[in-house]
N, C-alpha and C positions, 0 to 999 in steps of 0.2 A: 442522581437522577440523569437520564440522557434526554437532552432537548432535542425536539423534533426540528430538523432542518429540511429546506427544499432541496430535492435532489433524490439519487438513487442509492446512496451509501453515506455513511457518516464518517469514513476513514479517509477520504481523499486528501483533506488538508495534511493529516498527519503523515501519509505516504510520503507526500512531496516534502514535507519538513524533514522526515528520517533521511530521504534520499539525499538531501541537500547537506546534512549534518555529517554524512560520511566522509572520510577523508582519504583519497580525494572524493568529491561529490560524485555520486552515481548518476549517469544519464539515463534517461528513460530506457534507451537500448540496452545499456549495461545491466540495468535492473532486469529487464526481459531476459537476457542471456542466463544470468544467475537462476532466475526462476526455471528457465528450460532445462537447466542441469538438474533441477529436482522434478522435472517431469510436469511442470506447469507452464502451458502455452498461453503466454499473455505478450502479444507484441507491444510495440511502443504506443500505437494508437489506442490500444486498450488500456494501458497504464495511464495516458493522457486522460482518458475518459473517466477512469476511476479517479483521478485527482482533481478533475472537474466535475465530479458528482454525476456523471452522466452514464455511468454503467454499474450494475449490481455487481457484488463481489460475492462469489461462492465460498463456503466455509473452508474448503481446502486451499483456495487461493488466498484467504485471509491468512492462514497458518503459514503458507510459504512466504507471503510478504513479510509476516513478522520474522521468520527465521532469516530470511536473507537480509533484512534490514537491522537485524540484531536488537528488535524491541520485543515487548511483551504485546500478546494479542489484545489484552486489556487496555494498553496504551493507545492503540491504534483506534480502540473503540470509545475513547474518551477519558479513560483515567488518567490522573496526572503522574503516577509513577510510570517511569520508563521501564 
């Protein structure tokens, strides 16, 4: 069961966590660049808003974030399996 949280998304904390676990850790700018190569335009400010639950995330952005961060979409959405 997904717990309701205040904010506009439920993936922000996991995006930040996955970004920091990368070796070397990905900056928000680097993540933005990798997403741009997939045709997804999210600048550093948009990623910061996602990580702080201040911005909604579209389905194709969710898929792109999972691909770039090498995690499952389900993990970003709260499942325990990476």
